[in-house]
C-alpha positions in Angstrom: -0.1 0.2 0.0 3.0 2.1 0.2 2.6 5.4 -2.1 5.7 8.0 -3.1 4.4 11.0 -1.2 7.0 13.5 -2.3 5.3 14.6 -5.6 2.4 15.7 -3.2 2.7 19.6 -3.3 0.5 20.4 -0.2 2.4 20.1 3.2 -0.9 19.1 5.2 -1.9 16.7 2.3 1.2 14.7 2.0 1.4 14.9 6.1 -2.0 13.0 6.3 -1.4 10.4 3.4 2.1 9.7 5.1 0.2 9.3 8.3 -2.3 7.4 6.7 -0.1 4.8 5.4 2.2 4.7 8.4 -0.7 3.9 10.8 -2.0 1.4 8.3 1.3 -0.3 8.2 1.5 -0.7 11.7 -1.9 -2.5 11.8 -4.0 0.4 13.0 -7.8 0.0 11.4 -9.2 1.8 8.9 -11.5 4.1 10.4 -8.8 4.8 13.2 -6.3 5.6 10.6 -8.6 7.9 9.1 -10.0 9.8 12.2 -6.6 10.6 13.3 -5.4 12.0 10.0 -8.8 14.1 10.1 -7.4 15.3 13.6 -4.0 15.8 11.9 -5.5 18.2 9.2 -7.8 20.2 11.6 -4.4 20.8 13.6 -3.1 22.5 10.5 -6.4 24.0 9.7 -8.5 24.6 13.0 -10.6 26.7 11.0 -11.9 23.7 8.6 -15.3 22.0 10.0 -15.1 18.6 11.1 -17.0 17.8 7.8 -14.8 19.7 5.7 -11.8 17.7 7.5 -13.4 14.5 6.7 -14.1 15.1 3.1 -11.0 16.8 2.2 -9.2 13.6 3.9 -11.3 10.9 2.6 -10.6 12.5 -1.0 -6.8 12.5 -0.3 -6.8 8.9 0.9 -9.1 7.6 -2.1 -6.8 9.5 -4.9 -3.4 8.6 -3.6 -3.7 5.7 -1.7 -6.4 3.6 -3.0 -6.7 5.1 -6.6 -2.8 6.3 -6.7 -4.1 8.1 -9.1 -1.8 11.3 -10.8 -2.9 15.0 -10.9 -4.2 17.7 -8.9 -6.6 16.9 -6.0 -9.3 19.4 -3.8 -8.1 21.1 -0.6 -6.3 24.0 0.9 -3.3 26.3 -0.4 -0.4 25.5 2.2 
C-alpha cells in the first residue's frame, strides 16, 4: 500500500497521506487511521469544520492511496 508522497505539493496533504499509510502499515484499522488523519488535518487547519476535514481526508486517501491517481486534488493552498 506504499505510495511515494514526495510528489504531493501541499504540506498538510502530504502529512495526512503519510500518516494514513504509516498507521495502516503498523496495523491500525482503517477507521482509526482515518480519524487520526482528520484530527491531524484539523490541527493544521483549525478553521475547517469536521465535515470539511473528513471530506478532504477521504478524497486524498482515495486519490493517493486507493486509486494511486496522478494530478491535483481539491484542498487548501498550503
